N, C-alpha and C positions, 0 to 999 in steps of 0.2 A: 652281373655277378653280385656283389654285396658281401658284407662281413658275416651275415647269418644272425647277427644279434637283433638288429632292427629290420623289419620288413621294408621293402621299398615303398616310397610314398605313392599314393594313388595318382594316376594321371590327371592332369588338369582338365576340367570340362572344356569342350570346344565352345567358343563364343558363338552367339547367334549371328545370323547373316548381317553384315554391316557393322558389327561391334568389335571386330578384332583389335582395333587400335583406339577404341572408345576412351576418351579422356573424361575425367570427372572433375567437376569444379570449374566450369567455364565462365561463370559470372563472378563478380567480386564476392558475393555472399557464398556461392558454392565453393570458391577457392578458400575462403576463410574456414569454412566447415572442414574441407579436406585437409587443410594445414593442421587444424586441431587434431583430427583423426590420426594423421601421419606422425604427429609428435607423440602420440600415445602408444603406438604399436611398433612391433618389429617388422622389418621389411618382408621376411618370408611369409608371415601370416597375412600381411596387407596385400602382398602380391597374389596369394591364392584367393583372398577376398575379392580383389579386382576381377580375377578370372571367373569366380562364381557370379559376380554382378554382371559381367559381360555375357555370361551364359544364361542370364535371366533365371537363376536358381532361387531368387528371393521372391516370395509371394505372400499374399494374405496380410499385407501391411495394414495395421490399424493403430490409431492414436487413442489414448485414454488418459486424461488428466496428466499430460506431460510425458507419459511413457509411450514409447512406440514398440510394438511387438510385431513379429513376422515369423514365417516358416522359411527355412533354408534347406534346400535339397543338397546334402553333402555326398561324399563318395561312399559313405557307409550307412546312409539313412537320412531321414528328414529330422531336422532339429528345430526346436522352438527357441527363438532369440528375442531379447528385449534390450532396450537401451533408453537412457533418459539423461537429461541435463538437470541441474538443480533448478527447480521451479522458482519463479518469483515468490517471495514471501508476500503476505497480504499488504504489509507496509510498502514494500518495493513496488508492487503492482499499483497501489494507490498513487504513489509518486509518478510512476511511468504513465499511468492513465491521465493524470493531471497535466503532465508535460505534453502528451499527445493532443489533448483537447485544446491546449493553449497555442499549439503550433499550426502551421499551414500544411501539414503533411497528410491530413485526413484523406484528401482526394487521391493522392498517390497510393496510400495504403489500401484504400477501397478498390483501387485498380490493380492490386496485387504487385505493386512496385515498392521496393524497399530501398530508401535512400542509403547511400554508402555511409553517410555521417549520422545515421539514426542513433548509434551508441552515444555520441556526444549530445545529441538532442535529449535523449531520455535519461542520461546520466548513469547508465549501467550497461555493461557489455551484453548484447543480445545473445551471443554465443558464449556460454560458460565453458571454461576449459576443463572442468571436472565432469567428464562423462562417466557414467556407470553403466555396466552391461551385465547380461546374464545369458548363458546358453546351455542347452541340455546336453551338449557334447562333452566328452571326457577331458578336453583340453583346458588346462588352467590358465592359458595365456589370456591377457587382457589388452586388446580384444583378440579373441580367437578368429580364425578365418571366416567363420559363419557370421559373427557380429561385424567383422570388417566388411563383409559383403553387404550387410544391411546399411552400414555407414556410407558406403560408396553409392548405393542406390538412393539413399537419402540425399547425398550430395547432388545427384542427378535431379532429384525432385526439387531441391532447393534452388537449383538453376532455373527451373520452370516456375516455381511458386515459392518465393522466399518467405512468404508469410508463415510457412510451416515452422519457422524458427520460433514464432510466438507460441505455437502449439507445443513445441518441445520445452518451452519455459513454463508450461502449465496454463496457458491462456487459451480458452476456447475461442472459436470463431465468433460465437454469439457474444461473448464478453468483450472481444475486441470491437465488434460492430457497434455494440451498445455505447462504448466509449467514443467511437468515431462519429456516429450519427444519432445517438440518443436511443432510449428504449422505444420499442415499437408499440403502437397502440392497436395491436391486432384484435384484442378482445373488444375494445371500444368500437372499432370498425365493424366487427361482426354484429354487435348489438344494434348499431345504427342501421345496418342492412336488414336486420330482422324486423325493425319498425316500419320499413318502407313497404 
């Protein structure tokens, strides 16, 4: 029935097989991410975001200079969403890079393992609590359900590959590898091969 003023909300999408009770944030870093997200939003939008994530409605995820963008298939169309954390400033990144080079964590990081105490080691939180987002939907909530869906999918990805957090802070994989193993000499190697 309903009061006639607001239309009933769209039904939640059905989760894909095996994801009905899917939890997000199963690792320490994934949990930290989900906690930040859940402190930012209201439960109604977050709940629908989880439903969209479980239904695999988020696709086309791409990173670009600390910003992550994707498409989310909603109940009334497909929306373009984006989110970002505050990137490390040049000064912050120089300090973080120096601390990473002085520590013995390079092997772990190259193995896509992120120590739980990395914040203490680098002297700055890896997950910044000031998330900004944008969505092409008409909902002014922050985050809206589509952005929340992206956040939960990111939580799932962080569980698998926590180094994504560096990307969200504006650090490319190449920049991180250069810090950990030094610059590659690809051009020099090619020149040497050409002389053989």
